[in-house]
Structures are given as structure tokens and as C-alpha cells.
N, C-alpha and C positions, 0 to 999 in steps of 0.2 A: 945689436943683438939684444933681445929681451930674454932674460932667464925667468921662467915662470914656475913657481912652486905651488902646486895645489896641495895645501896642508889640511888634511882632514883630522888632525889632532891625535892620530894613532898610528903606530907602526904595526908590525905583525904581532898581535897579541899583547900590546902594552900601550900605555899612553905616552905621548911625547915627553911629558914631564919626568917620567921614569927613565927615558932613553937618551935624553939630550941635556947637556949642561946649560946650553943657551937655546931657549925655544923661540927666541926672536929671530927667526931665520932671515928675515928681510934686512937685519942689521949686521949679519955675519960677514958680509963682503968687505974686504980691506979697502979696495979702491973703487968698487962699483956701488953707486947709490941704490938704495932699496926702499920700497914702500910696501905697506900691508893694506889689503883691501878685503871687503866682505865678499868672498867668492860665492856666497849664497844669493847675492843680489845681482841678477843677470844684467840689469841696466847699468849698475855700477861697473861691472866687469867690461861691458861693451864700451862705455865712455872712457874708462881707464885705458883700455887697449888702443882706442883712437888717440888719446893723449900720448901714450907711451910710444906709439909709432912715430909721432912727430918729434918727441923728446930725443929718442935715440939717434935720429938722423942728425940732429943739431949738436948733441952732447955726448954721444957714445953709449955704452951698455947700461942696462938697467935691470935690477932684480925686483920681481913682483911676487909677493907671497899672498896667495888668495886663501883666506880662511874658509874652509868648507867643512862638511861632515859626511861621514859614510854611515848609512843606516844598518848595514849588514857587516858580517865578518869580512876579513881581508881575503880569505880563500875558503876552500872546502874544509880545510883542517882548522879553521878559525871561526867558531860559531859567533863571535862578537859579543858574547854576554859574560865571559869569564872575567873581563877587566872593566866592565861598565854594566850598569843595570838598565832594565827596560824603561824605568822612569826617565833616565837621561835621554834615551832615544826618542821616547814619546814627547818629551819637552821640546827637543829640537824640531821634530816633525811639526809640532803645533806652533812654534814661534819663529823658526828660521828656515822653513822649507822654501826653496827658490820659487816654486810656483805660487805659493801663498803670498810671498813678499811682492812678487810682480803683480798678482791679481789685486792686492790691497792698494798698491801704488796706482795702478790704472784706474781703479774705482775712485780713490781719494782725489786724484787729479782731474777726475771727470773726463778721462780720455776714452773710457768705455764703461758700460754698465755690466752688472753681474749677468743679466740675461744675454747680452751680446757675447760675453765670454763663454757662457754655457753653450750657446748656439755654435760658436767657433769650435769649441772642444768637441762637440758632437760631430761636426763636419770633418774635423781632423781625424777623429777616430774612424770614421767611415772610410776616408781616403787611405789611412794606414792599414786597415783591415783588408781593403782591396789590394793594396800593394803587397802585403804579406801573402795573401792568397795567390797572387800572380807569381811571386818569388818561389813559392812552393811548387807551382806548376811548371816553372821554367826548367830546362834541362840542366843537369849538373855541369859546371864548367870543365872544359878539357884542360890538359896540361898546357897547351898552346895559349889558352886564355889567360894564363898567369902572366904572360908577357905582352898583353895588349893594354892599351889605354894607360900606360905608365910613364910616358915621356913625350917629348915634343916631336920625336921622329917615329917612323913606322918600323924602324929596326928593332930587333930583339936585343935590347941592351939594358942591363940592369946594374945600377951602381958601379959602372966601370968594369963589369965582368961579362964576357960573352958567354952565353949559355947555349949548349947544343940541345936543341929541342928533340932530337932523335934519341937522346939518352933516356933511359928509364931511371927516374929518381925515387922510385917507391921503396 
């Protein structure tokens, strides 16, 4: 079992420092080892999860705390600027943004060029726009569709509960 904590540094309307006695979440387990990684670095996350999968098979459970950041408020009632200022958000965007970290790494390691990445991004945007357009044109799913493609069998079986499709759940 891998326990994964995506820690963006804030709870609902406050920083973790104001809400938690111990902010080293990866060290809070009594018997479960924990590690902390940079959750903004997508290659680090990928490699950590590969390693973690092998680790838990041989050693048992593991707790991973991934240090991330959220640019916006937690919800509609949380504007995200009452407990931090715009300078902080801008600083993180400019120094710790996952896409910028990955782009920098790819270019520095000469795995790609800036031009190749821009061309890739342009192509990806084109594909995404076409897929969004298709999704908007597709018919709205039916109630029966809620029970398809969710398991290994074709039976309408959801988390151990039989559901009568003839019932109206609206």
C-alpha cells in the first residue's frame, strides 16, 4: 500500500503552519516509513512511484508526501488571497511550475529543443480542441451509461451493490 499525500501547503483558508503542529507529514507515521518529494517535478514523481511500487512489494507500506502548490483558492468560497499574497503565487508560478521545471530539464539535458516542445504543444492543443468539440457534440449519457465500462464483467455491478436500472434516481 502506498499512501500518497499531495500537500499544497494550505488547508481551507489557512496555511499548514497555522493548522498543524507537525507539518512534516511524511514523518508522522509510527510504523510506516515516509519520504518527501517535490510534487511539482513530474519526472521525480514518475521515478519515485516506479521505485515505490517495487519497495512496497518487498517491504510493506510507504507514505509519500508530495510538496505541491495550488494557484487558486480551495473552493468558490475561498478566493485564495486572504491568507497569501499575489507575490507568493507569482513567485511559485515563475520558479516551481511543473511545466516549466520539465521544459527546463528537457532542454538542459538536450532531450528536446524549445522549438520541438512548442511544436508539440501546438499539436496537443489542436488535438485537445478537437476532442472537446467532439465531447460537446456527443449525446448526454443516459442513466444506463453510468453502469458501463466500470468493471471486468458486463453485469451492472457497482461496489458490491446491485442497482435496479429501472428505478428513477433523480
